C-alpha positions as CSV (number, residue, x, y, z in Angstrom):
1,M,122.1,105.7,73.7
2,V,120.7,102.5,75.4
3,G,117.2,103.0,77.8
4,A,115.3,106.1,76.7
5,S,112.3,105.3,79.4
6,G,113.2,106.3,82.3
7,Y,113.5,109.8,84.3
8,A,117.7,109.8,83.8
9,G,116.6,108.8,80.2
10,G,114.3,111.8,79.3
11,E,116.8,114.2,81.2
12,L,119.7,112.8,79.5
13,L,117.7,113.6,75.9
14,R,116.9,117.0,77.3
15,L,120.4,117.3,78.1
16,L,121.7,116.4,75.0
17,S,119.1,118.2,72.7
18,G,120.6,121.4,73.6
19,H,124.4,120.5,73.5
20,P,126.7,122.1,71.1
21,E,128.9,119.9,70.2
22,L,126.5,116.6,70.7
23,R,124.0,115.0,68.5
24,I,121.6,112.3,69.5
25,G,121.9,108.8,67.3
26,P,119.5,106.2,67.7
27,L,117.6,105.4,71.0
28,L,117.3,102.1,72.2
29,G,115.1,100.2,74.7
30,A,113.0,97.3,76.3
31,S,109.8,97.7,77.1
32,S,109.9,101.0,75.5
33,A,110.8,99.7,72.0
34,G,108.9,100.5,69.0
35,K,107.1,103.9,71.1
36,R,107.9,107.1,69.4
37,V,109.4,109.7,72.3
38,A,106.6,111.9,72.3
39,V,104.4,108.7,74.3
40,I,107.1,108.7,77.1
41,H,108.3,112.3,77.2
42,R,105.8,114.4,76.3
43,H,108.8,117.9,77.2
44,L,110.3,116.8,74.2
45,P,108.6,118.3,71.2
46,A,112.0,118.0,69.1
47,L,112.2,114.2,69.9
48,A,108.6,113.2,69.4
49,D,108.7,111.4,65.9
50,T,112.0,109.9,67.0
51,E,111.3,105.7,67.5
52,I,112.8,103.7,69.8
53,G,114.0,100.8,68.7
54,P,114.8,96.8,70.3
55,I,118.1,96.4,71.9
56,D,119.0,93.1,70.4
57,A,117.6,94.6,66.8
58,G,120.2,98.1,67.6
59,L,123.3,95.9,68.6
60,E,122.9,93.2,66.1
61,S,122.9,96.1,63.3
62,G,125.8,97.7,64.7
63,E,124.0,101.3,64.8
64,L,125.7,101.4,67.8
65,L,129.3,101.3,67.0
66,A,129.2,104.3,65.0
67,A,128.9,106.2,67.7
68,D,131.7,108.5,69.5
69,V,130.0,107.7,72.8
70,V,126.9,105.3,74.4
71,F,125.1,106.1,77.3
72,L,123.4,103.5,78.9
73,A,120.1,104.4,81.1
74,L,119.3,100.8,82.2
75,P,117.8,99.4,85.3
76,H,120.5,98.4,87.7
77,G,121.9,95.1,86.5
78,H,121.3,95.0,82.7
79,S,123.7,97.9,81.6
80,G,126.8,95.1,82.2
81,A,125.5,92.6,79.1
82,V,125.2,95.6,76.7
83,A,128.3,96.8,77.5
84,S,129.4,93.2,77.0
85,R,127.6,93.5,73.2
86,I,129.5,96.6,72.0
87,T,132.9,95.5,70.6
88,G,133.9,95.9,67.0
89,A,136.7,97.2,65.3
90,R,135.6,100.8,66.4
91,T,133.8,100.4,70.0
92,P,132.4,103.5,71.5
93,L,133.0,105.0,74.6
94,I,130.5,104.3,77.2
95,V,129.0,105.7,80.0
96,D,127.1,103.7,82.4
97,L,124.9,105.4,84.2
98,G,123.6,102.3,86.0
99,A,125.3,100.6,89.0
100,D,126.9,98.0,87.3
101,H,130.3,99.3,86.7
102,R,130.7,101.3,90.4
103,L,132.0,99.1,92.6
104,V,135.0,97.2,93.2
105,D,134.1,94.6,95.7
106,E,132.4,91.5,93.8
107,H,130.6,90.4,97.0
108,D,129.4,93.9,98.0
109,W,127.6,94.4,94.1
110,N,126.2,90.6,94.4
111,Q,124.8,91.5,97.5
112,Y,123.3,94.9,96.8
113,Y,122.2,94.6,93.6
114,G,122.5,90.6,92.2
115,A,119.7,89.1,94.1
116,P,117.2,87.8,93.3
117,D,117.7,87.5,89.5
118,G,121.2,86.0,89.5
119,I,122.5,88.6,88.3
120,R,126.6,89.0,88.8
121,H,129.1,91.8,89.2
122,A,129.9,92.6,85.5
123,G,133.7,94.3,86.4
124,T,134.6,97.9,87.5
125,W,135.3,100.9,85.5
126,T,137.1,104.2,85.8
127,Y,134.5,106.1,88.6
128,G,132.8,109.6,86.6
129,L,132.9,112.2,89.6
130,P,134.7,114.5,88.1
131,E,135.9,116.8,91.0
132,L,137.0,114.0,93.4
133,N,140.7,114.5,93.4
134,G,142.7,112.9,90.3
135,A,139.4,111.6,88.8
136,R,138.9,114.2,86.1
137,A,142.8,112.8,84.5
138,A,141.5,109.3,84.7
139,I,138.0,110.0,82.8
140,A,140.0,111.7,80.1
141,T,142.1,108.6,79.2
142,S,139.3,105.8,79.6
143,T,137.5,104.9,77.5
144,T,134.3,103.1,80.2
145,V,133.0,105.1,83.0
146,A,130.6,104.5,85.6
147,N,128.4,107.2,86.4
148,P,128.5,107.5,90.6
149,G,124.9,107.1,92.0
150,C,122.7,110.3,93.1
151,Y,122.9,110.3,97.4
152,P,126.7,108.9,96.7
153,T,127.6,112.5,94.3
154,G,126.6,114.5,96.8
155,V,127.4,112.7,100.3
156,A,131.4,112.4,98.5
157,L,131.6,116.2,97.3
158,G,130.7,117.0,100.5
159,M,132.8,114.7,103.0
160,A,135.4,112.9,100.7
161,P,138.3,116.6,101.0
162,L,137.8,116.4,104.5
163,L,138.5,113.0,105.4
164,A,141.6,113.4,103.1
165,A,142.6,116.3,104.7
166,G,142.4,114.5,108.3
167,L,140.0,117.3,109.0
168,A,137.1,114.7,110.2
169,L,138.2,111.3,111.1
170,P,137.4,108.5,109.2
171,R,134.8,106.3,111.6
172,D,131.2,106.6,112.9
173,V,129.9,108.5,109.4
174,V,126.2,109.2,109.4
175,V,124.2,110.3,106.2
176,V,120.7,111.5,106.5
177,A,119.5,111.9,103.4
178,A,116.2,113.2,101.2
179,S,115.3,112.5,98.0
180,G,112.5,113.7,95.7
181,T,110.5,110.9,94.0
182,S,112.1,110.5,90.7
183,G,114.5,108.8,92.8
184,A,112.5,105.5,92.4
185,G,111.9,105.4,88.9
186,R,109.0,105.5,86.9
187,G,107.9,102.4,87.7
188,A,104.2,102.2,89.5
189,A,104.1,102.1,93.2
190,S,101.5,102.6,95.6
191,H,103.6,104.4,98.4
192,L,104.8,106.6,95.0
193,V,101.5,108.0,94.6
194,G,100.5,111.7,94.9
195,S,97.8,110.8,97.8
196,E,100.6,108.8,99.9
197,V,103.8,111.3,99.2
198,M,102.0,114.8,99.2
199,G,102.5,116.1,102.7
200,S,104.0,113.4,104.3
201,L,107.9,112.5,104.9
202,S,109.2,109.1,105.4
203,A,112.2,107.1,105.5
204,Y,112.8,104.0,103.9
205,K,115.5,101.3,103.0
206,A,117.4,102.2,106.3
207,G,119.9,100.2,108.7
208,G,122.3,99.8,105.8
209,A,120.1,98.3,103.2
210,H,119.9,101.0,100.8
211,Q,121.9,99.9,98.0
212,H,123.8,102.8,97.8
213,T,125.4,102.2,101.3
214,P,128.6,100.3,99.7
215,E,129.2,102.9,97.0
216,M,129.4,105.8,99.5
217,T,131.8,103.4,102.2
218,Q,133.7,102.6,98.8
219,T,134.4,106.4,98.0
220,L,134.8,108.0,101.0
221,S,137.1,104.9,101.8
222,E,139.3,105.8,99.1
223,A,139.2,109.2,100.4
224,A,140.3,108.9,104.0
225,R,143.0,106.1,102.8
226,S,141.6,103.8,105.5
227,P,138.3,101.4,105.5
228,L,135.6,103.5,107.4
229,S,131.8,102.0,107.7
230,V,128.3,104.6,106.7
231,S,125.3,104.7,108.5
232,F,123.0,105.9,105.8
233,T,118.9,107.0,106.3
234,P,117.5,107.8,103.3
235,I,114.5,110.0,103.1
236,L,111.6,109.8,100.7
237,A,110.6,113.6,100.5
238,P,107.3,115.0,98.9
239,M,108.5,116.8,95.9
240,P,109.6,115.2,92.0
241,R,113.1,116.1,92.4
242,G,116.4,117.3,94.8
243,I,118.3,115.5,97.4
244,L,119.4,117.4,100.5
245,A,122.3,115.2,102.2
246,T,123.4,115.9,105.6
247,T,126.5,113.7,106.4
248,S,128.6,113.6,109.6
249,A,131.7,112.0,110.8
250,P,133.9,113.2,113.9
251,A,135.8,116.3,114.0
252,A,139.7,116.3,114.5
253,T,140.8,117.7,117.3
254,G,141.1,121.8,117.2
255,V,139.5,121.8,114.1
256,S,137.1,124.9,113.4
257,T,134.2,125.9,111.6
258,E,136.6,128.2,109.6
259,A,139.1,125.4,108.8
260,V,136.5,123.1,107.1
261,R,135.1,125.2,104.8
262,A,138.8,126.9,104.0
263,C,138.9,123.2,102.9
264,L,136.3,123.2,100.9
265,Q,137.2,126.1,99.6
266,D,140.6,124.9,98.4
267,A,139.0,121.7,97.0
268,Y,136.5,123.2,95.0
269,G,137.8,127.1,94.4
270,T,138.6,126.9,90.2
271,E,135.6,123.9,89.9
272,P,132.2,125.3,88.0
273,F,129.7,123.3,89.6
274,V,130.6,122.8,93.0
275,H,129.8,125.6,94.8
276,V,130.8,126.6,99.0
277,L,128.1,129.0,100.4
278,E,128.9,132.3,102.4
279,S,127.7,131.5,105.6
280,P,125.1,131.5,107.3
281,E,123.7,130.2,103.9
282,W,122.5,126.7,104.1
283,P,122.3,124.1,100.7
284,R,118.0,124.1,99.3
285,T,117.0,121.9,96.9
286,A,115.3,124.7,95.0
287,D,118.6,126.3,94.0
288,V,120.0,123.7,92.2
289,L,116.5,122.6,90.2
290,G,117.6,122.0,86.5
291,S,121.5,122.5,87.5
292,N,124.7,120.6,87.3
293,S,125.8,121.9,90.2
294,V,126.6,121.4,94.2
295,H,125.5,123.4,97.1
296,L,127.9,123.0,100.2
297,Q,127.9,124.3,103.5
298,V,129.8,122.9,106.3
299,A,129.9,123.4,110.5
300,V,131.6,121.7,113.1
301,D,129.2,120.9,116.0
302,G,131.4,121.5,119.2
303,A,129.8,120.0,121.5
304,A,129.1,117.3,120.0
305,G,132.3,116.8,118.3
306,R,131.5,116.2,114.8
307,V,131.8,117.7,111.3
308,V,128.6,118.6,109.5
309,V,128.3,118.9,105.9
310,V,125.0,119.8,104.0
311,S,125.3,119.4,100.1
312,A,122.6,119.6,97.9
313,I,121.8,118.6,94.0
314,D,119.3,117.6,91.3
315,N,119.5,113.9,91.1
316,L,118.2,114.1,87.4
317,V,121.1,116.0,86.6
318,K,124.3,116.1,88.8
319,G,123.3,112.7,90.0
320,A,122.5,111.1,86.9
321,A,122.0,112.8,83.6
322,G,124.3,115.9,83.6
323,Q,127.2,114.2,85.3
324,A,126.7,111.6,82.4
325,I,127.2,114.4,80.0
326,Q,130.2,116.0,81.8
327,N,131.7,112.8,81.8
328,A,131.3,112.0,78.1
329,N,133.0,115.7,77.5
330,I,135.9,114.8,79.2
331,M,136.4,111.4,77.3
332,L,135.7,113.0,74.2
333,G,137.8,116.2,74.8
334,L,135.2,118.5,74.8
335,D,134.7,121.5,77.2
336,E,133.8,120.3,80.3
337,G,130.6,122.3,80.5
338,A,129.3,121.9,77.5
339,G,125.6,121.6,77.3
340,L,125.2,122.3,81.2
341,A,123.9,125.0,83.7
342,A,125.6,126.0,86.4
343,E,122.6,128.1,87.5
344,G,119.3,126.5,88.7
345,V,115.6,127.5,88.0
346,A,113.8,129.6,90.2
347,P,111.0,130.0,91.3
């Protein structure tokens, strides 16, 4: 594993510690190199004395080449360079939790991620959202998988089947989504301290500025088989983890709430991690805490002529580490749910 100090990296270590088939190999990092896991992740006592090694030394020694699968949990813009160095007679499977290999359009990647560091698009890997139509088979035959972003995961799983079925029209897609503070990473920032966050909701990177906008646009356009645009407003919520996303689009003529619910139920009826709630229940972030699950509910707003889908995920599990393990399980031919929980933690 490369990149063990962030929230996603810590969650990945927690889940891997309980995986029945996978064993944690060498841990490599940049700023965390030379530190013990206990210093960074105090909630992982079983790994407390494991030391994180420097990335360059780990690559040069060939440690990673002995692994069956390598997880890259690095900041955006850093995975591409590391992945390009993981080569040899026995190249492991790779799952990238960062954004380096998600986007097809090089211009979009350079616009949202390349500046100001001058880092450029590293290429496009198989997009690792297993529940999307046809994705699971592609993941199973891939050696490199790009783990989706947290916001795009909840949005795509809610809206993609409706666009694919023609029940929602591919235009004027609007997303308003609230995320816990862990989505911003562990870096110190004044707007993330407790006294600024508690008791307050705040919008940020609105008006198409958020880096997940092109990923949502790409995924939903593919589902609709037609180019579309997405207006995305992210909101910072006073909680550590979780995402509640509301996505809406124009409804096709005559579409009912019953029809769109039936579409989602047909799409996910056999999926262990995607749950369409019974009416009149609506998703809550508390119900997916600690799980790899997605909770969905949908309605047609007849007065506005729009389909409205609400999704809830844990941004660090289904939105990051859990989905990475789900992808690795598929790539390795293991039980897809190995090491993952479909049930949340309550209260």
